[in-house]
C-alpha positions in Angstrom: -0.1 -0.1 0.0 2.9 2.4 0.5 3.8 4.4 -2.3 7.2 3.3 -4.1 10.2 5.1 -3.7 9.0 6.7 -0.2 10.1 5.8 3.3 6.8 4.4 5.1 5.3 6.0 8.1 4.5 4.1 11.0 2.4 6.5 13.5 2.1 5.2 17.2 -0.9 6.1 19.8 -0.6 4.4 23.2 -1.3 4.8 26.7 2.1 3.4 27.5 3.7 6.9 28.6 7.2 7.6 28.1 8.7 6.9 31.7 9.1 3.4 31.0 10.9 1.4 27.8 7.9 0.1 26.4 7.3 2.8 23.7 11.1 2.7 23.0 11.4 -1.2 22.6 8.2 -1.2 20.2 10.2 1.7 17.9 13.3 -0.9 18.1 11.3 -3.9 16.9 9.6 -1.9 14.0 13.2 -0.6 12.9 14.5 -3.9 12.9 12.1 -5.0 10.5 11.5 -2.1 8.8 14.6 0.2 8.8 13.2 2.5 6.7 10.1 3.6 8.5 9.7 7.1 10.0 8.1 6.8 13.1 5.4 9.5 14.4 4.7 9.6 18.1 0.9 10.7 17.7 0.5 10.3 21.8 1.7 8.2 24.6 0.0 10.1 27.3 -3.6 8.6 26.8 -5.0 7.9 30.1 -3.9 4.0 31.0 -6.7 1.6 29.4 -9.2 4.9 28.3 -10.3 3.5 25.0 -12.5 6.4 24.4 -10.0 8.9 24.5 -7.6 7.0 22.3 -10.3 6.6 19.6 -11.0 10.3 20.0 -7.4 11.4 19.4 -6.7 9.0 16.9 -9.8 10.6 14.7 -8.2 13.9 15.2 -4.8 12.7 13.9 -5.1 10.2 11.2 -6.4 12.9 8.5 -3.0 14.8 8.7 -1.0 11.4 8.1 0.5 10.8 4.6 -1.5 8.2 2.5 -0.1 4.9 3.1 0.5 5.3 6.8 0.5 2.6 9.4 -0.7 3.3 12.7 0.0 1.2 15.2 -2.5 1.9 18.3 -1.7 0.2 21.7 -4.4 0.9 24.3 -5.3 -2.7 25.3 -6.8 -3.4 28.8 -7.6 -6.7 27.5 -4.1 -8.0 26.4 -3.7 -11.6 26.9 -7.5 -12.4 26.9 -9.6 -13.7 23.9 -9.9 -10.1 22.4 -8.6 -10.2 19.0 -6.4 -8.2 17.1 -7.2 -6.6 13.9 -5.4 -4.7 10.9 -8.0 -2.3 9.1 -7.4 -0.6 5.7 -9.4 2.8 5.7 -9.4 6.3 4.2 -6.3 4.9 2.1 -4.2 3.9 5.6 -4.0 1.0 7.7 -4.6 0.9 11.3 -3.4 -2.2 13.6 -5.1 -2.6 16.9 -7.0 -4.3 19.2 -10.5 -5.0 18.3 -11.8 -3.0 21.7 -13.6 -0.2 19.9 -10.5 2.1 20.1 -11.2 2.2 15.8 -14.8 3.4 16.8 -14.1 7.1 15.5 -12.0 6.1 12.3 -14.6 3.8 11.2 -17.8 5.8 11.9 -16.2 8.4 9.0 -15.0 5.5 6.7 -17.1 4.8 3.4 -16.1 1.5 3.2 -13.0 -0.5 5.2 -11.6 -4.0 4.8 -10.7 -5.9 8.1 -8.6 -8.9 8.9 -7.7 -10.8 12.0 -4.2 -10.3 13.2 -3.5 -14.2 13.7 -0.4 -16.0 11.6 2.4 -16.3 14.1 5.1 -15.9 11.4 4.5 -12.5 11.3 5.2 -12.0 15.2 8.1 -11.9 17.4 9.3 -15.5 17.9 8.7 -15.2 21.7 5.1 -14.1 22.7 4.3 -12.8 26.4 0.8 -12.3 27.6 1.3 -8.9 28.8 2.9 -7.1 25.7 1.2 -7.8 22.6 2.3 -4.0 21.4 5.8 -5.4 21.1 5.6 -8.9 20.6 2.5 -8.9 17.7 1.6 -5.5 17.0 4.7 -3.9 16.5 6.2 -6.5 14.3 2.8 -6.7 11.7 2.6 -2.8 11.4 6.6 -3.2 10.7 6.0 -5.6 7.8 3.0 -3.9 6.6 4.8 -0.7 6.1 7.6 -2.7 4.7 5.1 -3.7 1.9 3.1 -6.9 3.2 -0.1 -7.3 1.9 -2.8 -6.6 4.7 -4.3 -10.0 3.8 -1.2 -11.7 4.8 -1.8 -11.2 8.3 -4.7 -13.5 8.6 -8.5 -14.2 7.5 -10.7 -11.4 6.7 -13.1 -10.2 9.5 -16.6 -11.3 8.7 -18.6 -10.0 11.8 -18.7 -6.4 13.0 -15.8 -5.0 14.6 -16.2 -3.8 18.3 -17.7 -0.3 18.2 -18.3 1.9 21.1 -21.3 4.1 21.5 -20.9 7.6 20.5 -22.8 10.4 21.8 -24.7 12.6 19.7 -26.0 16.4 19.9 -30.1 15.9 21.1 -32.3 18.3 19.9 -35.3 18.6 22.3 -37.7 21.0 24.3 -34.9 22.3 26.5 -32.8 23.1 23.6 -30.0 21.5 22.0 -27.8 19.1 24.5 -24.1 18.4 23.6 -21.8 16.4 25.4 -18.2 16.8 26.6 -16.2 13.8 24.9 -12.8 15.1 25.7 -10.8 17.2 27.8 -7.5 18.3 26.9 -4.3 19.3 28.8 -5.2 22.7 28.7 -8.6 21.8 30.5 -11.1 22.8 27.3 -13.9 20.8 26.9 -14.5 19.5 23.5 -17.9 18.5 22.7 -19.5 16.3 20.1 -21.3 19.4 18.2 -19.9 20.4 15.0 -20.6 23.8 13.6 -22.7 22.4 10.5 -25.0 20.8 12.9 -25.8 23.9 14.6 -26.3 25.9 12.0 -28.7 23.3 11.0 -30.4 23.4 14.5 -30.3 27.3 14.5 -32.0 27.5 11.0 -34.9 25.1 12.7 -35.5 27.3 15.5 -35.4 30.2 13.7 -32.7 32.2 15.6 -29.0 32.7 15.4 -29.0 34.0 19.0 -27.9 31.6 21.6 -27.1 30.9 24.9 -24.6 28.1 25.9 -25.2 26.8 29.6 -23.0 24.6 31.8 -24.3 24.2 35.0 -25.3 27.5 36.4 -22.6 29.1 33.8 -23.8 30.9 30.6 -22.2 32.1 27.4 -23.7 34.1 25.2 -21.7 34.1 22.1 -19.2 32.1 20.3 -15.6 33.5 20.0 -13.1 32.8 17.0 -10.3 32.3 19.3 -9.1 31.5 23.1 -8.6 35.4 23.6 -12.3 36.2 22.8 -13.0 36.8 26.5 -11.2 38.4 28.9 -8.4 36.6 31.0 -10.1 34.0 33.4 -13.6 34.4 31.8 -15.5 31.4 30.0 -16.0 31.5 26.6 -17.0 29.1 23.6 -15.5 28.6 20.3 -15.0 25.7 17.7 -12.0 24.3 18.0 -9.2 22.4 15.9 -11.2 19.6 15.6 -14.2 21.2 14.1 -16.1 20.7 17.3 -17.4 23.2 19.9 -15.3 23.8 23.1 -15.8 25.7 26.3 -12.5 27.0 27.2 -11.0 29.5 29.7 -9.1 32.1 28.4 -5.5 31.6 30.0 -7.2 28.7 32.3 -8.7 25.5 32.7 -12.6 25.1 32.0 -12.4 21.5 33.6 -11.3 23.2 36.7 -13.5 26.3 36.4 -16.7 24.3 36.3 -15.6 21.2 38.2 -16.7 18.9 35.1 -15.4 16.1 33.0 -16.0 13.9 30.1 -19.7 13.0 29.9 -21.1 16.4 31.1 -24.4 17.8 29.1 -23.8 21.3 27.7 -27.2 22.9 26.7 -27.7 25.4 23.9 -30.9 27.5 23.7 -32.3 30.0 22.0 -31.7 33.5 23.5 -35.2 34.9 24.6 
């Protein structure tokens, strides 16, 4: 799948952190099997075992990777159990990951995809532990794919549905438009599941452009263009780099200021 004459890209996203040697060892395995690989560290600070966070952040990143990129995703609370490992081709890229829902966001936006069970042991390391399949199975398979191995060589095609997480969606009702915080970034910005086109459609349906955005007892009466769209320390709302509505504090943390976390409901109403 990789374009001829170009060094293949392997992008890593894990919850392994960088304090231990886990990530470094996986990179060493990849380079041992595909010396020309260019490795991109998307993120290694996913909260431990947080599949939803990993899936969301993967979706914010893959579209900026070159065509043919092989993504190695290691957020695997079921390591060593009967959960399967898969290799998926979608969006002109390949994803090697546990089948635990971590690919939910990626697949939700795919017109079509192919998926194969990672099962042919000749592509793994000679010795396999029950606690580090990222090193022993996923990394060598990702390296071989980057080196040009056809994806169907990893194992049989998946015929049943892959595991998908339930994705929250904005809900329009009498109380207004309910949206959900789906991610809290390191700055404390609250990223919701509302994209700007959906807000515009809802505004057309209610026949009004002036809105108020409520988080608990706090209200925001306009959408800013930048994080500096309010006075320092004040709340604001804006559409961030993911294209989703965010609640933020200028030079502060909305999560700390409001005492909320992922799953919190944000209500948008027509301003009276």
